[in-house]
NUTISE-490322 format. One record per residue (C-alpha): x, y, z. Coordinates in steps of 0.25 Angstrom, whole numbers, plus 5000, padded with zeros to 4 digits. Layout:
<kollums>
XYZ...
</kollums>
This chain:
<kollums>
476150864882476150784869475250674866476650584865477050634880475550584885475750444879477150434884476650484899475450394898476450284895477350314907476250314916475550184910476850114911477150174927475850134929475949994925477249974932476650024944475549914943476449804940477449844951476249844962475649724957476949644957477349704970478649754963478949614958478749664942479349784936480249824949481549814940481249854925482549854917483349824930483049944937482149944950480950024950480450124961479250184964479450354966478450424973478250564972477450684973476850754961477350894961476150954954475050864961475650824974475150684972475950574975476550504963477450374961478150314948478950194947480350224942481650124938482850154946484050114937485050154949484850124964485850124975485650104989485450254992484750304979483950274967484050334954482750364947482650404932481750514928481350454912480150454906480450324897481250414888480450534887481050674887480250724899480350684914479550584920478250634928478850604942480250664939479950804945479050744957480350704966480850854966479750904972479450794982480250704990480250554984480850424985480750304977480750224991480450084986480349994974479149994966478149884968478649864983477549894993
</kollums>
């Protein structure tokens, strides 16, 4: 992994962690709809580690019975870390982020 990718990955993790803290502390009142898109918290099981993982994702399209999640790593040409996990385990973004 190049030094540039290490910096990008650290920045993405830092941003996701900060977003999680703000959502939790504000109980979903702040940053729950960035750019007008609702946020969900996706829970997965790590495909290699077997450990529970979670991340916050925006949902550009939501309908009654389905939610579209975009596997984007902020414009990077690599997939985000969570992308392969749902294929290995049953997951669902079952609640809006920040809602206990």
